[in-house]
C-alpha positions in Angstrom: 17.1 -76.0 43.9 17.2 -78.2 41.0 15.6 -78.0 37.6 13.2 -80.7 37.0 9.9 -81.2 35.1 7.5 -79.1 37.0 4.1 -80.2 38.1 2.9 -76.8 36.8 3.9 -77.5 33.2 6.7 -75.0 33.2 10.1 -76.8 32.9 11.9 -73.7 34.1 10.4 -73.7 37.6 12.9 -75.2 40.0 11.9 -77.8 42.5 13.3 -77.7 46.0 16.2 -80.1 46.7 14.1 -81.9 49.3 11.6 -83.1 46.7 12.4 -86.7 45.6 12.8 -87.7 42.0 9.9 -89.2 40.0 8.9 -92.5 41.6 10.6 -91.7 44.9 9.6 -90.9 48.5 11.8 -89.0 51.0 11.3 -88.6 54.7 12.5 -85.4 56.4 12.4 -84.0 59.9 10.3 -80.9 60.3 12.6 -77.9 60.7 15.1 -79.2 58.1 13.6 -77.8 55.0 10.1 -77.0 56.1 7.7 -76.8 59.1 4.4 -78.4 58.9 0.9 -78.0 60.2 -1.3 -81.1 60.2 -5.1 -80.7 59.9 -8.0 -83.0 59.5 -9.1 -83.7 55.9 -12.6 -82.3 56.6 -11.1 -78.8 57.4 -8.5 -78.8 54.6 -10.3 -77.9 51.4 -12.0 -74.8 52.7 -8.9 -73.6 54.5 -6.7 -74.2 51.4 -9.2 -72.3 49.3 -8.9 -69.3 51.7 -5.2 -69.5 51.7 -4.9 -69.7 47.9 -7.4 -66.8 47.5 -5.1 -64.8 49.8 -2.0 -65.7 47.8 -0.8 -68.7 49.7 0.4 -71.2 47.1 2.8 -73.3 49.2 2.9 -77.1 49.2 0.1 -79.1 50.7 0.2 -82.8 51.2 -3.0 -84.9 51.3 -3.0 -88.3 53.0 -6.4 -90.0 52.4 -5.3 -93.1 54.3 -4.7 -91.2 57.6 -7.4 -88.5 56.9 -4.9 -85.7 57.4 -3.4 -83.0 55.3 -0.1 -81.1 55.9 0.6 -77.5 55.0 4.3 -76.9 54.6 5.7 -73.6 55.8 9.1 -72.0 55.9 11.3 -73.7 58.6 11.6 -71.8 61.9 8.9 -69.3 61.1 6.0 -70.9 63.0 5.4 -69.9 66.6 2.8 -71.2 69.1 -0.5 -69.8 68.0 -3.9 -70.9 66.7 -2.6 -74.4 65.7 -3.8 -76.5 68.6 -7.6 -76.4 68.0 -10.0 -78.5 66.1 -7.4 -81.2 65.4 -5.0 -78.7 63.8 -1.5 -79.3 65.1 2.0 -77.8 64.5 4.4 -80.7 64.0 7.3 -80.4 66.4 10.8 -79.9 65.1 12.3 -83.3 64.1 8.9 -84.9 63.5 9.4 -87.1 60.4 7.2 -86.4 57.4 7.3 -88.4 54.2 6.9 -86.5 50.9 6.3 -88.0 47.4 7.7 -86.9 44.1 6.3 -83.6 42.7 4.3 -85.3 40.0 2.2 -87.4 42.5 -0.9 -85.2 42.6 -3.8 -87.6 42.9 -4.8 -91.0 44.2 -5.7 -92.8 47.4 -2.2 -92.7 48.8 0.0 -89.8 50.0 0.0 -87.1 47.3 0.4 -83.4 46.7 -2.8 -81.4 46.8 -0.6 -78.4 45.9 2.8 -79.5 44.6 6.1 -77.8 45.7 7.9 -75.4 43.5 6.4 -72.0 44.1 7.6 -71.3 47.6 5.8 -71.7 50.9 2.6 -70.3 52.4 3.6 -67.9 55.2 2.9 -68.8 58.8 1.3 -65.4 59.2 -1.2 -66.0 56.4 -2.1 -69.4 57.8 -2.6 -67.8 61.3 -4.9 -65.2 59.8 -7.0 -67.8 58.0 -7.4 -69.8 61.2 -8.3 -66.8 63.4 -10.4 -64.7 61.0 -13.6 -63.6 62.8 -16.9 -65.1 61.7 -18.3 -63.3 58.7 -14.9 -62.0 57.4 -14.4 -62.1 53.7 -13.3 -65.4 52.3 -13.6 -67.5 55.5 -15.5 -70.6 54.6 -18.6 -71.4 56.7 -17.2 -74.9 57.5 -14.1 -73.4 59.2 -16.2 -70.8 61.1 -18.6 -73.4 62.3 -15.9 -75.7 63.6 -14.4 -73.0 65.9 
């Protein structure tokens, strides 16, 4: 980890070594520093809200151009599960994913919805959010309706 100016306003939060410096982009293979789940932009905001309410504060990339978002998870923690439905997909190990600098948090290009620096969302928490029964606490109607 390296110390850098944090997107959270706290200069003492360390950014992961895989995050590029300001103005930069880096491309990594899934499984190197993170695993990733790709989901359609329409499902992302309500799912991210559920995850954050449950304590999931891991990095999330938004790509308005492709209409997809990526939730980054600890590498080698994701197993086959509820990923392959409704356009949600676990990216295979080695699949290349480009990440911007941590301060890129808005715009019409690739940016962080939730910047890195606080750890990852657990695969278990994501699986629970995706498989919660209809009517369970915190599950957005748009996610339940898309099942």
